[in-house]
NUBALUM-446223 format. One record per residue (C-alpha): residue number from 1; x, z, y; residue in one letter. Coordinates in nm, 2 decimals, padded with zeros to 4 digits. Last residue first. Example, Ala and Ser with C-alpha at 12.3 -4.5 7.8 and 13.67 -1.06 7.14 Angstrom:
<nodes>
pos: 2 X: 01.37 Z: 00.71 Y: -00.11 code: S
pos: 1 X: 01.23 Z: 00.78 Y: -00.45 code: A
</nodes>
This chain:
<nodes>
pos: 185 X: 06.53 Z: 18.01 Y: 07.63 code: L
pos: 184 X: 06.81 Z: 17.77 Y: 07.70 code: G
pos: 183 X: 06.65 Z: 17.64 Y: 08.02 code: A
pos: 182 X: 06.61 Z: 17.30 Y: 07.85 code: R
pos: 181 X: 06.42 Z: 17.47 Y: 07.56 code: E
pos: 180 X: 06.20 Z: 17.66 Y: 07.80 code: L
pos: 179 X: 06.11 Z: 17.34 Y: 07.99 code: L
pos: 178 X: 06.04 Z: 17.15 Y: 07.67 code: S
pos: 177 X: 05.82 Z: 17.43 Y: 07.53 code: A
pos: 176 X: 05.63 Z: 17.45 Y: 07.87 code: L
pos: 175 X: 05.56 Z: 17.07 Y: 07.86 code: V
pos: 174 X: 05.45 Z: 17.07 Y: 07.50 code: R
pos: 173 X: 05.23 Z: 17.38 Y: 07.52 code: E
pos: 172 X: 05.08 Z: 17.27 Y: 07.85 code: A
pos: 171 X: 04.97 Z: 16.93 Y: 07.72 code: R
pos: 170 X: 05.09 Z: 16.67 Y: 07.97 code: F
pos: 169 X: 05.29 Z: 16.41 Y: 07.77 code: H
pos: 168 X: 05.14 Z: 16.37 Y: 07.42 code: E
pos: 167 X: 04.79 Z: 16.52 Y: 07.48 code: E
pos: 166 X: 04.76 Z: 16.35 Y: 07.82 code: A
pos: 165 X: 04.87 Z: 16.01 Y: 07.67 code: V
pos: 164 X: 04.62 Z: 16.06 Y: 07.38 code: A
pos: 163 X: 04.34 Z: 16.13 Y: 07.63 code: R
pos: 162 X: 04.41 Z: 15.80 Y: 07.81 code: A
pos: 161 X: 04.43 Z: 15.62 Y: 07.47 code: A
pos: 160 X: 04.09 Z: 15.74 Y: 07.37 code: R
pos: 159 X: 03.94 Z: 15.63 Y: 07.70 code: C
pos: 158 X: 04.12 Z: 15.29 Y: 07.67 code: H
pos: 157 X: 03.97 Z: 15.23 Y: 07.33 code: R
pos: 156 X: 03.62 Z: 15.32 Y: 07.45 code: P
pos: 155 X: 03.66 Z: 15.09 Y: 07.75 code: Y
pos: 154 X: 03.75 Z: 14.77 Y: 07.57 code: D
pos: 153 X: 03.71 Z: 14.48 Y: 07.81 code: A
pos: 152 X: 03.65 Z: 14.72 Y: 08.10 code: N
pos: 151 X: 04.00 Z: 14.87 Y: 08.07 code: I
pos: 150 X: 04.16 Z: 14.52 Y: 08.05 code: A
pos: 149 X: 03.97 Z: 14.40 Y: 08.35 code: E
pos: 148 X: 04.07 Z: 14.71 Y: 08.56 code: I
pos: 147 X: 04.43 Z: 14.65 Y: 08.46 code: A
pos: 146 X: 04.42 Z: 14.28 Y: 08.54 code: A
pos: 145 X: 04.27 Z: 14.36 Y: 08.89 code: L
pos: 144 X: 04.55 Z: 14.61 Y: 08.96 code: A
pos: 143 X: 04.81 Z: 14.36 Y: 08.84 code: E
pos: 142 X: 04.67 Z: 14.09 Y: 09.07 code: E
pos: 141 X: 04.65 Z: 14.31 Y: 09.37 code: M
pos: 140 X: 05.01 Z: 14.44 Y: 09.36 code: G
pos: 139 X: 05.26 Z: 14.66 Y: 09.19 code: G
pos: 138 X: 05.05 Z: 14.81 Y: 08.92 code: F
pos: 137 X: 05.09 Z: 15.08 Y: 08.66 code: A
pos: 136 X: 04.84 Z: 15.12 Y: 08.39 code: F
pos: 135 X: 04.74 Z: 15.42 Y: 08.17 code: L
pos: 134 X: 04.47 Z: 15.42 Y: 07.90 code: G
pos: 133 X: 04.66 Z: 15.15 Y: 07.70 code: E
pos: 132 X: 04.91 Z: 14.94 Y: 07.88 code: G
pos: 131 X: 05.17 Z: 15.20 Y: 07.98 code: L
pos: 130 X: 05.35 Z: 15.47 Y: 07.79 code: P
pos: 129 X: 05.51 Z: 15.74 Y: 08.01 code: L
pos: 128 X: 05.88 Z: 15.80 Y: 08.07 code: V
pos: 127 X: 06.01 Z: 15.48 Y: 08.23 code: E
pos: 126 X: 05.65 Z: 15.40 Y: 08.32 code: G
pos: 125 X: 05.68 Z: 15.66 Y: 08.59 code: F
pos: 124 X: 05.87 Z: 15.39 Y: 08.79 code: A
pos: 123 X: 05.66 Z: 15.44 Y: 09.11 code: T
pos: 122 X: 05.40 Z: 15.18 Y: 09.01 code: D
pos: 121 X: 05.06 Z: 15.23 Y: 09.18 code: Q
pos: 120 X: 04.79 Z: 15.38 Y: 08.97 code: T
pos: 119 X: 04.53 Z: 15.26 Y: 08.72 code: V
pos: 118 X: 04.41 Z: 15.56 Y: 08.51 code: V
pos: 117 X: 04.18 Z: 15.56 Y: 08.21 code: P
pos: 116 X: 03.94 Z: 15.86 Y: 08.17 code: K
pos: 115 X: 03.97 Z: 16.08 Y: 07.86 code: G
pos: 114 X: 03.93 Z: 16.40 Y: 08.06 code: A
pos: 113 X: 04.30 Z: 16.48 Y: 08.00 code: A
pos: 112 X: 04.38 Z: 16.13 Y: 08.15 code: L
pos: 111 X: 04.18 Z: 16.21 Y: 08.46 code: F
pos: 110 X: 04.35 Z: 16.54 Y: 08.50 code: C
pos: 109 X: 04.70 Z: 16.38 Y: 08.46 code: A
pos: 108 X: 04.60 Z: 16.14 Y: 08.74 code: S
pos: 107 X: 04.52 Z: 16.45 Y: 08.95 code: R
pos: 106 X: 04.87 Z: 16.59 Y: 08.88 code: D
pos: 105 X: 05.00 Z: 16.26 Y: 09.03 code: S
pos: 104 X: 05.30 Z: 16.08 Y: 08.89 code: F
pos: 103 X: 05.62 Z: 16.03 Y: 09.09 code: W
pos: 102 X: 05.88 Z: 15.82 Y: 08.91 code: G
pos: 101 X: 06.09 Z: 15.82 Y: 09.23 code: T
pos: 100 X: 06.11 Z: 15.44 Y: 09.26 code: R
pos: 99 X: 06.25 Z: 15.47 Y: 09.62 code: F
pos: 98 X: 06.00 Z: 15.20 Y: 09.74 code: R
pos: 97 X: 05.70 Z: 15.34 Y: 09.56 code: I
pos: 96 X: 05.75 Z: 15.71 Y: 09.61 code: N
pos: 95 X: 05.83 Z: 15.66 Y: 09.98 code: Q
pos: 94 X: 05.53 Z: 15.43 Y: 10.01 code: E
pos: 93 X: 05.29 Z: 15.70 Y: 09.90 code: K
pos: 92 X: 05.10 Z: 15.61 Y: 09.59 code: A
pos: 91 X: 04.77 Z: 15.43 Y: 09.52 code: V
pos: 90 X: 04.47 Z: 15.51 Y: 09.32 code: T
pos: 89 X: 04.22 Z: 15.39 Y: 09.07 code: F
pos: 88 X: 04.09 Z: 15.65 Y: 08.83 code: E
pos: 87 X: 03.84 Z: 15.62 Y: 08.55 code: G
pos: 86 X: 03.47 Z: 15.57 Y: 08.48 code: R
pos: 85 X: 03.41 Z: 15.88 Y: 08.69 code: A
pos: 84 X: 03.17 Z: 16.16 Y: 08.58 code: A
pos: 83 X: 03.44 Z: 16.37 Y: 08.42 code: R
pos: 82 X: 03.66 Z: 16.34 Y: 08.74 code: I
pos: 81 X: 03.37 Z: 16.45 Y: 08.96 code: Y
pos: 80 X: 03.27 Z: 16.73 Y: 08.73 code: D
pos: 79 X: 03.63 Z: 16.87 Y: 08.73 code: R
pos: 78 X: 03.65 Z: 16.86 Y: 09.11 code: Y
pos: 77 X: 03.30 Z: 17.02 Y: 09.14 code: P
pos: 76 X: 03.41 Z: 17.30 Y: 08.91 code: L
pos: 75 X: 03.76 Z: 17.36 Y: 09.06 code: I
pos: 74 X: 03.65 Z: 17.43 Y: 09.41 code: D
pos: 73 X: 03.75 Z: 17.29 Y: 09.75 code: R
pos: 72 X: 03.82 Z: 16.94 Y: 09.61 code: S
pos: 71 X: 03.48 Z: 16.79 Y: 09.56 code: I
pos: 70 X: 03.30 Z: 16.92 Y: 09.87 code: P
pos: 69 X: 03.62 Z: 16.83 Y: 10.08 code: A
pos: 68 X: 03.68 Z: 16.48 Y: 09.95 code: A
pos: 67 X: 03.43 Z: 16.31 Y: 10.19 code: D
pos: 66 X: 03.30 Z: 15.98 Y: 10.05 code: I
pos: 65 X: 03.41 Z: 15.62 Y: 10.07 code: V
pos: 64 X: 03.25 Z: 15.35 Y: 09.86 code: R
pos: 63 X: 03.48 Z: 15.05 Y: 09.91 code: W
pos: 62 X: 03.33 Z: 14.72 Y: 09.99 code: G
pos: 61 X: 03.55 Z: 14.57 Y: 10.25 code: K
pos: 60 X: 03.35 Z: 14.71 Y: 10.54 code: S
pos: 59 X: 03.38 Z: 15.05 Y: 10.39 code: R
pos: 58 X: 03.76 Z: 15.03 Y: 10.39 code: L
pos: 57 X: 03.77 Z: 14.91 Y: 10.75 code: L
pos: 56 X: 03.54 Z: 15.19 Y: 10.86 code: A
pos: 55 X: 03.76 Z: 15.45 Y: 10.68 code: L
pos: 54 X: 04.07 Z: 15.31 Y: 10.85 code: S
pos: 53 X: 03.91 Z: 15.32 Y: 11.19 code: E
pos: 52 X: 03.76 Z: 15.67 Y: 11.15 code: A
pos: 51 X: 04.09 Z: 15.83 Y: 11.06 code: D
pos: 50 X: 03.97 Z: 16.18 Y: 11.00 code: D
pos: 49 X: 04.05 Z: 16.18 Y: 10.63 code: A
pos: 48 X: 04.02 Z: 16.39 Y: 10.31 code: A
pos: 47 X: 03.91 Z: 16.10 Y: 10.09 code: L
pos: 46 X: 03.69 Z: 16.06 Y: 09.79 code: A
pos: 45 X: 03.75 Z: 15.69 Y: 09.74 code: L
pos: 44 X: 03.50 Z: 15.48 Y: 09.53 code: E
pos: 43 X: 03.54 Z: 15.15 Y: 09.35 code: L
pos: 42 X: 03.25 Z: 14.97 Y: 09.18 code: P
pos: 41 X: 03.38 Z: 14.71 Y: 08.93 code: Q
pos: 40 X: 03.25 Z: 14.37 Y: 09.01 code: A
pos: 39 X: 03.61 Z: 14.28 Y: 09.11 code: T
pos: 38 X: 03.77 Z: 14.08 Y: 09.39 code: R
pos: 37 X: 03.57 Z: 14.20 Y: 09.68 code: R
pos: 36 X: 03.64 Z: 14.56 Y: 09.58 code: P
pos: 35 X: 04.02 Z: 14.48 Y: 09.60 code: L
pos: 34 X: 04.02 Z: 14.35 Y: 09.95 code: D
pos: 33 X: 04.16 Z: 14.68 Y: 10.10 code: S
pos: 32 X: 04.47 Z: 14.66 Y: 09.88 code: L
pos: 31 X: 04.71 Z: 14.68 Y: 10.17 code: R
pos: 30 X: 04.47 Z: 14.92 Y: 10.34 code: L
pos: 29 X: 04.49 Z: 15.16 Y: 10.05 code: F
pos: 28 X: 04.87 Z: 15.13 Y: 10.06 code: E
pos: 27 X: 04.89 Z: 15.20 Y: 10.43 code: T
pos: 26 X: 04.64 Z: 15.49 Y: 10.39 code: H
pos: 25 X: 04.85 Z: 15.66 Y: 10.13 code: K
pos: 24 X: 05.08 Z: 15.83 Y: 10.38 code: S
pos: 23 X: 05.44 Z: 15.94 Y: 10.36 code: W
pos: 22 X: 05.59 Z: 15.62 Y: 10.52 code: T
pos: 21 X: 05.94 Z: 15.48 Y: 10.49 code: Y
pos: 20 X: 06.09 Z: 15.35 Y: 10.81 code: T
pos: 19 X: 06.40 Z: 15.13 Y: 10.78 code: K
pos: 18 X: 06.72 Z: 15.14 Y: 10.98 code: G
pos: 17 X: 06.94 Z: 15.28 Y: 10.71 code: E
pos: 16 X: 06.69 Z: 15.56 Y: 10.65 code: W
pos: 15 X: 06.40 Z: 15.66 Y: 10.86 code: E
pos: 14 X: 06.15 Z: 15.91 Y: 10.72 code: I
pos: 13 X: 05.78 Z: 15.94 Y: 10.76 code: D
pos: 12 X: 05.64 Z: 16.30 Y: 10.72 code: N
pos: 11 X: 05.48 Z: 16.33 Y: 11.06 code: N
pos: 10 X: 05.15 Z: 16.18 Y: 10.98 code: A
pos: 9 X: 04.92 Z: 16.18 Y: 10.67 code: Q
pos: 8 X: 04.64 Z: 15.94 Y: 10.64 code: K
pos: 7 X: 04.41 Z: 15.92 Y: 10.34 code: C
pos: 6 X: 04.43 Z: 16.24 Y: 10.15 code: H
pos: 5 X: 04.31 Z: 16.20 Y: 09.80 code: S
pos: 4 X: 04.04 Z: 16.22 Y: 09.53 code: V
pos: 3 X: 04.02 Z: 15.90 Y: 09.32 code: T
pos: 2 X: 03.76 Z: 15.66 Y: 09.20 code: T
pos: 1 X: 03.68 Z: 15.41 Y: 08.94 code: F
</nodes>
């Protein structure tokens, strides 16, 4: 399982009612840093990152960490990387998690379209997308592990389900038709 992501992003944190809400995935990756030690499933992060300390910590915990630039600068290597993956495991930015924005990554939609199951952090997208087959939302370590186990227990079924989620919810004709209808066109 892998993802393609920025790791640490600064200067977009917000303060609201005395609390700071971060706009960086690195805090969530670090919160789940022990995940590779808890599963036999290889986990790889293709990261755009210059935070040597965080990268060293992730590697020391068993994550495979590679540079995202060669994968993400052109569509063909990006497509091939997704197609070669077993599935996606990723996290969300704290602001999306804590505010329950329903945010869902376009990259995760690409994994689903490739028939690759997705395990991603819960931002409340499950209110509009089906969960439990091909697509899993997790809140913490145990839910993430359970999702990976479920996928590995019947990988072909979860691959078919992932593609079905993409067809039903992200197919261009469906999305565009819905937008045009709501716009009154």
